[in-house]
C-alpha positions in Angstrom: -12.3 22.8 8.8 -15.4 23.4 6.2 -15.2 26.3 3.2 -15.3 29.9 3.7 -15.4 31.5 0.8 -12.5 33.5 0.0 -12.4 37.7 -0.2 -12.7 39.5 -4.0 -9.4 40.8 -4.7 -9.7 44.3 -6.3 -7.2 46.1 -7.9 -4.5 47.5 -5.8 -5.7 45.5 -3.1 -3.4 44.3 -0.2 -3.8 40.6 0.9 -3.7 40.0 5.1 -2.5 36.9 6.9 -5.9 36.3 7.6 -6.3 36.1 3.5 -4.0 34.1 2.7 -5.2 31.3 5.0 -8.0 31.5 4.3 -7.3 30.0 0.7 -4.8 27.7 2.6 -7.7 26.0 4.5 -9.6 26.1 1.9 -7.3 24.0 -0.6 -7.3 21.6 2.7 -11.1 21.3 2.6 -11.4 20.4 -0.9 -8.4 18.5 -0.9 -10.0 16.4 2.1 -12.7 16.6 -0.1 -11.6 14.6 -3.4 -10.3 11.6 -1.1 -13.0 11.2 0.3 -14.6 10.6 -3.3 -11.8 8.7 -4.4 -12.6 4.8 -4.5 -11.9 2.6 -2.7 -13.1 -1.3 -1.5 -12.1 -5.2 -2.6 -14.2 -7.4 -5.6 -13.7 -10.8 -3.4 -14.1 -13.9 -5.5 -14.6 -17.9 -4.6 -12.1 -19.4 -7.6 -13.8 -23.1 -5.8 -16.0 -24.8 -4.3 -17.1 -23.8 -0.6 -18.7 -26.4 1.6 -21.6 -25.0 4.1 -22.6 -27.2 7.0 -26.1 -28.5 7.2 -28.0 -26.1 9.2 -25.0 -23.2 10.8 -23.7 -20.3 9.7 -20.2 -20.7 8.2 -17.7 -17.5 7.3 -17.4 -17.1 3.1 -13.6 -17.9 2.6 -12.5 -15.9 -0.6 -10.2 -16.8 -2.6 -9.3 -13.9 -4.8 -9.7 -10.1 -4.3 -8.8 -8.1 -6.8 -9.2 -5.4 -7.4 -8.3 -4.6 -4.3 -8.2 -1.0 -3.6 -6.1 0.2 -0.5 -5.6 -3.5 1.6 -9.0 -4.4 3.0 -8.2 -8.1 2.6 -5.7 -10.4 3.0 -6.3 -13.7 2.7 -9.3 -15.7 4.0 -13.0 -14.0 5.6 -12.1 -11.4 7.4 -12.1 -7.6 5.7 -10.9 -5.4 7.4 -11.0 -1.9 7.5 -7.5 -0.4 6.3 -6.3 2.6 7.8 -5.8 4.4 4.3 -10.0 4.3 4.0 -10.5 6.5 6.4 -10.0 10.1 4.5 -8.1 13.6 7.0 -10.6 15.0 9.2 -13.4 11.9 9.6 -12.8 8.9 12.3 -15.3 6.4 10.1 -16.8 5.9 6.2 -20.1 4.5 5.6 -19.6 1.0 3.2 -21.9 -1.1 1.0 -21.1 -4.5 1.0 -23.0 -6.8 -2.5 -22.9 -10.3 -2.1 -24.4 -13.0 -4.4 -24.2 -16.3 -3.4 -24.6 -19.4 -5.4 -25.6 -22.2 -4.4 -25.6 -25.9 -5.8 -29.3 -27.5 -7.1 -31.1 -29.0 -3.7 -34.9 -28.0 -4.0 -34.8 -28.7 0.2 -34.6 -26.6 2.7 -33.6 -23.0 2.2 -31.0 -20.3 2.0 -29.6 -17.4 3.4 -26.5 -14.6 3.2 -25.5 -13.1 6.0 -23.2 -9.2 6.5 -21.8 -8.6 9.7 -19.3 -5.8 10.8 -17.8 -7.1 13.8 -19.6 -10.1 14.6 -23.0 -8.1 14.3 -25.3 -8.5 11.6 -25.8 -5.6 9.4 -27.8 -7.2 7.1 -29.0 -11.0 6.3 -31.5 -12.3 2.9 -33.0 -15.8 3.4 -34.0 -17.3 -0.3 -36.4 -20.1 -0.5 -33.9 -23.5 -2.3 -35.4 -23.3 -5.9 -35.6 -27.0 -7.6 -33.6 -28.5 -10.4 -32.2 -25.4 -10.4 -29.4 -23.2 -8.7 -30.6 -21.1 -6.2 -28.9 -17.3 -5.9 -29.0 -15.3 -2.7 -28.2 -11.5 -2.9 -27.8 -8.9 -0.1 -26.1 -5.3 0.3 -26.0 -3.7 3.4 -24.7 -0.5 3.8 -22.4 0.1 7.6 -20.3 3.1 9.2 -17.3 1.6 10.1 -13.8 2.7 11.3 -9.8 2.1 11.0 -9.9 -1.5 12.2 -13.1 -2.8 12.1 -13.2 -6.4 10.4 -16.5 -7.0 7.5 -17.5 -10.9 7.0 -20.2 -12.9 4.4 -21.2 -16.0 6.4 -23.8 -18.8 4.2 -26.8 -21.1 5.6 -28.6 -23.4 4.3 -30.8 -26.2 5.7 -31.0 -28.7 3.3 -30.8 -32.0 5.5 -26.7 -32.0 4.2 -23.8 -30.3 3.2 -24.2 -28.4 0.0 -21.6 -26.4 -1.6 -22.2 -22.7 -2.8 -19.7 -22.3 -6.2 -17.0 -20.2 -8.1 -19.6 -17.4 -8.9 -19.9 -16.6 -4.9 -19.0 -13.0 -5.2 -18.4 -10.0 -2.3 -18.2 -6.2 -2.6 -17.4 -4.1 -0.3 -17.1 -0.7 -1.4 -16.5 3.1 0.7 -19.0 5.5 -0.2 -17.3 9.0 1.6 -17.0 9.5 5.1 -19.1 9.8 8.1 -17.6 12.4 10.6 
């Protein structure tokens, strides 16, 4: 259903059932548009270090997901698209995923972060290690998702041994609107 311009009434106009149906359909359409623009998403954080093995993509296991508007996350690494995130009249939505990984200081190799939806990579960022300081890797991606799709964020490093990411590591998943 889509918005249809309602008929114009003048004095002594008698409204028909069809006129009321147009108004009812318009109200439903506008309500769906309002639902689609309501914020939903989750802000994820690590509250402790997480060790990332050398040369192995590793899912970030989140410690906290607050605020979590819509029940996107329960525990662990998986962020699951909830049924309530899909507005009436749509089968998918567009989400934006923002990630900031903060690797401990180690000047050897490179650091990476990537975003996956159902195991398929939608975004990746590569950053050379910074000597004498922490290395921050920022990546963001946009994806079209459906109910039950699983979003994960993974870290990779090749320093020659295990290297931790710090509690300042964060992720944000937010709904951007209905897609189809």
